[in-house]
C-alpha positions, -999 to 999 in steps of 0.1 A, spaced: 187 -679 412 152 -700 405 117 -685 403 110 -701 435 137 -687 452 135 -656 446 100 -656 459 115 -671 494 137 -640 499 133 -616 523 115 -584 513 137 -565 534 167 -580 516 149 -572 486 145 -538 493 178 -523 509 193 -544 480 175 -524 452 178 -487 475 220 -496 478 219 -503 441 203 -471 432 223 -449 460 255 -461 443 245 -464 406 219 -430 401 232 -408 426 196 -413 445 180 -427 473 147 -445 460 135 -450 495 111 -427 497 94 -443 467 93 -477 478 55 -475 487 43 -452 464 36 -473 432 -1 -465 417 -26 -487 433 -61 -494 414 -88 -485 439 -106 -522 426 -128 -517 459 -138 -485 466 -173 -483 466 -200 -453 469 -211 -448 505 -249 -455 513 -275 -430 522 -260 -404 496 -230 -395 517 -198 -381 497 -171 -406 506 -144 -391 526 -107 -391 506 -81 -382 531 -72 -393 567 -49 -379 593 -40 -406 620 -25 -388 653 -14 -420 670 -8 -410 703 18 -438 713 23 -449 751 -10 -453 760 -30 -422 769 -51 -415 798 -83 -413 790 -93 -401 825 -72 -368 822 -82 -360 783 -114 -374 771 -135 -386 796 -135 -371 830 -151 -382 862 -166 -350 882 -168 -357 917 -148 -392 915 -116 -401 930 -104 -417 896 -102 -380 880 -74 -366 908 -68 -333 903 -82 -325 867 -105 -303 862 -131 -304 836 -135 -275 811 -167 -266 788 -163 -266 749 -183 -263 717 -195 -295 721 -222 -315 737 -192 -328 761 -165 -313 790 -128 -323 787 -102 -317 805 -84 -285 817 -56 -294 794 -72 -292 763 -86 -259 757 -76 -254 724 -93 -285 714 -123 -275 737 -128 -248 710 -129 -274 680 -154 -298 699 -185 -291 679 -169 -307 651 -157 -341 672 -171 -373 680 -155 -383 715 -153 -426 719 -151 -432 751 -158 -472 752 -129 -482 736 -121 -515 744 -89 -541 734 -76 -569 738 -41 -562 740 -23 -547 773 15 -543 760 24 -515 736 38 -533 710 10 -561 708 -16 -527 713 1 -509 687 4 -535 661 -33 -544 665 -45 -507 666 -28 -501 634 -35 -539 613 -68 -551 633 -51 -584 638 -28 -595 668 5 -599 663 21 -636 648 54 -641 640 45 -660 610 32 -628 591 32 -595 592 -2 -579 583 -5 -546 570 -13 -515 587 -46 -492 580 -25 -468 556 -14 -499 535 -52 -508 536 -62 -475 525 -39 -468 493 -48 -508 484 -84 -501 484 -91 -471 474 -57 -461 450 -35 -431 450 -51 -398 443 -17 -380 432 3 -403 408 37 -384 420 34 -384 453 36 -415 479 -1 -423 489 9 -429 528 32 -412 550 45 -419 585 53 -391 606 73 -392 635 66 -428 643 76 -465 643 87 -473 610 71 -506 617 36 -488 621 40 -480 585 43 -519 573 23 -529 545 30 -566 557 22 -595 526 8 -566 505 44 -557 492 68 -523 491 42 -503 468 18 -501 498 40 -492 526 43 -458 539 70 -438 536 84 -430 573 99 -392 581 115 -387 612 109 -353 617 81 -330 597 108 -302 592 134 -320 573 113 -329 542 112 -362 525 150 -369 524 177 -383 493 142 -372 464 167 -346 444 198 -361 422 228 -360 434 252 -329 428 284 -348 418 259 -370 391 247 -344 361 216 -342 347 230 -358 313 253 -391 333 222 -399 352 199 -402 319 228 -424 309 223 -444 340 189 -450 338 191 -458 297 218 -486 312 199 -498 341 165 -499 319 192 -522 294 203 -544 320 169 -553 340 149 -559 306 165 -596 302 167 -597 344 130 -592 343 115 -615 313 137 -642 331 119 -637 366 86 -631 358 72 -635 395 55 -602 415 80 -592 434 101 -587 405 71 -565 389 68 -547 418 103 -530 417 100 -529 374 82 -489 379 110 -483 408 132 -457 390 102 -444 370 88 -435 399 119 -421 412 124 -398 387 87 -385 386 90 -380 418 120 -358 414 110 -339 387 75 -331 402 65 -297 412 41 -316 437 72 -319 456 75 -289 476 41 -303 493 69 -316 518 84 -286 526 67 -270 557 93 -244 553 69 -225 524 45 -221 554 42 -185 569 54 -180 598 23 -174 620 8 -208 605 39 -223 620 40 -208 652 2 -222 658 9 -256 653 38 -255 676 75 -258 674 75 -292 677 74 -326 658 40 -331 665 27 -299 660 50 -293 625 41 -333 616 2 -318 617 9 -288 591 30 -315 574 -2 -334 570 -28 -308 558 -3 -299 532 0 -332 523 -34 -342 517 -40 -310 503 -17 -323 475 -39 -359 476 -19 -382 499 -44 -404 509 -26 -416 543 -7 -397 565 2 -407 605 16 -386 627 26 -397 663 34 -381 697 49 -403 717 58 -399 757 19 -412 771 34 -439 789 24 -427 827 32 -452 851 50 -425 872 39 -390 877 4 -391 850 -10 -359 859 28 -340 856 36 -358 820 0 -357 802 -5 -324 813 28 -318 793 18 -342 764 -18 -328 765 -6 -293 757 14 -309 722 -16 -321 713 -41 -297 720 -23 -268 697 -12 -293 671 -47 -306 666 -65 -276 669 -44 -259 645 -51 -287 622 -90 -285 626 -87 -249 621 -68 -251 595 -86 -277 572 -120 -265 578 -101 -226 562 -92 -246 532 -129 -265 528 -107 -302 536 -123 -313 569 -151 -325 547 -133 -350 523 -104 -357 555 -115 -378 583 -89 -369 612 -90 -399 640 -70 -393 673 -63 -427 684 -42 -445 714 -31 -483 717 -49 -483 752 -60 -461 779 -44 -459 819 -61 -474 850 -87 -456 872 -64 -462 904 -39 -438 910 -6 -456 923 8 -434 952 38 -451 953 47 -439 921 37 -408 925 6 -405 911 12 -430 884 -15 -448 856 -10 -482 847 -16 -497 814 -57 -506 807 -71 -524 779 -102 -525 792 -117 -484 787 -103 -458 768 -114 -429 746 -106 -420 711 -116 -389 687 -130 -393 652 -134 -356 634 -143 -343 596 -155 -369 568 -192 -364 573 -189 -373 610 -214 -354 629 -195 -334 657 -202 -320 691 -216 -358 703 -202 -384 727 -204 -422 712 -206 -445 732 -196 -444 775 -176 -462 804 -187 -469 840 -188 -448 866 -146 -447 868 -138 -451 834 -131 -489 845 -151 -506 813 -174 -499 786 -208 -492 800 -224 -485 765 -220 -496 733 -183 -513 737 -157 -503 704 -131 -526 696 -103 -513 673 -116 -532 648 -142 -511 647 -123 -478 647 -105 -489 619 -139 -505 602 -153 -471 609 -127 -453 590 -129 -474 558 -169 -469 559 -158 -429 561 -134 -434 532 -163 -459 515 -148 -491 515 -159 -524 525 -140 -530 552 -154 -570 550 -136 -570 514 -114 -600 516 -76 -594 501 -53 -626 496 -17 -630 513 7 -649 486 -1 -680 503 -36 -677 498 -47 -668 533 -76 -644 536 -72 -610 553 -99 -580 556 -91 -540 562 -120 -548 595 -98 -579 613 -103 -617 614 -139 -635 609 -144 -635 645 -130 -606 653 -144 -583 620 -150 -547 631 -188 -533 626 -185 -499 614 -200 -467 640 -222 -458 615 -247 -439 635 -218 -414 642 -224 -397 603 -244 -369 591 
């Protein structure tokens, strides 16, 4: 195979080839390590004003379009609020009655009620939320987690830098950055990191012999095909073996947590994912995403939101209290985000449903030096559009970068030589919300 032919080969094809080869030859699946090659924090920078940069991100993805009007942006006295009542909080704002436990940690939250997006479809909205770019057929842009690992570097050299729990694997894509920056997708939090141990059918002696043979076979291939794609996989086996032998692997085992701690988070996958996220950042993982779907409430909005909010309420409040108790909140940015909101208009023929509404919605940022108990921006009287300080998805990602001490405008070039930034394209480049930080 010629070098240029290897360059053109499909990234997923190359990755799957390596996975299959390792599974059959070594008796171990190395897929979990395909996103974990140690990165160089080439563009990490100090934060202006002397604030210490955050070290980790926990990104809580409310997939499906969370209704802002029934959670974080209430409109008392307006027909758009429907039957939902507001409750007092520990912060300078009210929250929905569906979020009583979250109200207890509101003094640590900054609620943004002026989010806005140009994408009104789920796939395109989620893509922009994760990448800061519009979806294109010609290129896959890296997700925010991949940007963080690329710019900030891995903190724990034996664990993946980016882990995604319960979400669409596409949202953990590293795009043109290559496999070493991709997120490790986990279906369920309580299953741990699958296939990360040597198969019982392969003895330790046989395993070492097979690794030695693989190294010998690979040496000439690597010398002949001296291209970036091959180099990206040169350390694959070393990384997999390092993880297999690492004591830090226990971070993925939430069964080691006391029963009463697990119960506080809720027994659902989102709550247990939040618990896993805390364990992972405690062990040095840079970026953990946990997804809670089911927010697409075209029909029976209030029943559906109440059920989804109960799951969010348990998991998020337990996570915030746990991070604070362990001294991790100041170094961890916790984000609640969604691709768009729901319409102020309540559709009676859909049993009080709400439709897609990208023009205005809510997000929450906590920890990592963010001031607590405050609101930023506001929507108009019906929650239809931002009335003050509109915030785009690009602004949100730029703010995450700012919290970590990263330059959101730093250019990274794709293999084809095109420039890209964490904060989005030139015309849509995000601006960090610096005023919300202490």
